[in-house]
C-alpha positions in Angstrom: -16.0 11.2 2.9 -14.5 14.6 3.6 -13.1 16.6 0.6 -9.6 17.9 0.6 -11.0 21.4 0.9 -12.4 20.4 4.3 -9.3 18.7 5.5 -6.4 20.9 6.7 -3.6 20.7 4.1 -1.2 20.0 6.9 -3.3 17.1 8.1 -3.4 15.6 4.6 0.4 16.0 4.3 0.8 14.3 7.6 -1.4 11.4 6.6 0.6 11.1 3.3 3.8 11.0 5.3 2.4 8.4 7.7 1.3 6.3 4.7 4.8 6.6 3.1 6.6 5.7 6.3 4.4 2.7 6.9 4.7 1.6 3.3 8.5 1.6 3.5 8.4 -0.5 6.7 5.9 -2.9 5.2 7.8 -3.2 1.9 11.0 -4.0 3.8 9.2 -6.7 5.8 7.5 -8.1 2.8 10.7 -8.0 0.7 12.3 -10.2 3.4 9.6 -12.8 2.9 6.4 -11.9 4.8 3.3 -12.3 2.8 0.0 -10.3 3.0 1.1 -6.8 2.1 -0.8 -6.5 -1.2 -3.8 -8.6 -0.2 -5.5 -10.3 2.8 -4.3 -13.9 2.4 -6.6 -15.1 5.1 -9.5 -14.2 2.9 -8.3 -16.1 -0.1 -8.0 -19.9 -0.2 -7.4 -22.3 2.7 -4.0 -23.2 1.2 -2.8 -19.6 1.2 -4.4 -18.9 4.6 -1.4 -20.6 6.3 0.2 -17.1 6.4 -0.5 -15.2 9.6 -2.7 -12.1 9.4 -0.8 -8.8 9.0 -2.9 -6.0 10.6 -0.5 -3.3 9.7 -0.7 -4.2 6.0 -4.5 -4.2 6.2 -4.5 -0.7 7.8 -2.0 0.5 5.1 -4.3 -0.6 2.3 -7.3 1.1 4.1 -5.3 4.3 4.5 -4.2 4.2 0.8 -7.9 3.8 -0.3 -9.0 6.6 2.0 -6.3 9.0 0.8 -7.0 8.1 -2.8 -10.7 8.9 -2.3 -10.0 12.2 -0.6 -7.6 13.2 -3.4 -10.0 12.1 -6.1 -12.6 14.5 -4.8 -10.2 17.3 -5.7 -9.2 15.6 -8.9 -5.7 15.0 -7.5 -3.6 11.9 -7.3 -0.6 10.7 -5.4 1.7 8.5 -7.5 2.9 6.5 -4.6 -0.6 5.6 -3.4 -1.7 4.8 -7.0 1.3 2.5 -7.5 0.7 0.7 -4.2 -3.0 0.2 -5.0 -2.1 -1.1 -8.5 0.2 -3.7 -6.9 -2.6 -4.6 -4.6 -4.7 -5.6 -7.6 -2.2 -8.2 -8.9 -3.5 -11.6 -7.8 -2.8 -13.9 -10.8 -1.3 -17.3 -10.5 1.6 -16.3 -12.9 2.3 -12.9 -11.3 5.5 -12.3 -9.4 5.3 -13.1 -5.7 4.8 -10.4 -3.1 8.4 -10.4 -1.8 9.7 -9.8 -5.3 7.1 -7.1 -6.0 7.9 -5.5 -2.7 11.7 -5.4 -3.3 11.2 -3.9 -6.8 8.8 -1.3 -5.5 11.1 -0.4 -2.7 14.0 -0.1 -5.1 11.9 2.2 -7.3 11.0 4.4 -4.4 14.6 4.7 -3.2 15.8 5.4 -6.8 13.3 8.3 -7.1 14.5 9.7 -3.8 18.1 9.8 -4.9 
């Protein structure tokens, strides 16, 4: 993995913006009912596997983990990435569903922008 010192600051900022833009689009889609943003459903149980694969969501999770690793090497964090990855770790039976989590996260992001 390349450290932040080796990555052009402009490139990192661009990747962070790409992450944010893709996150917003995926949150909107998930909030409307699509499942698979916070985890790969096809890798869970057969019952849950009825939801179609969502490659954009998988790439978003990969980008978030990569950016988190790059930032960690410089002892930095990105709150949006951290919050998203925290939501990706919620898989309990009694936890809120993905659409509900997505809508709440999107509302939080928009409230912080205002």
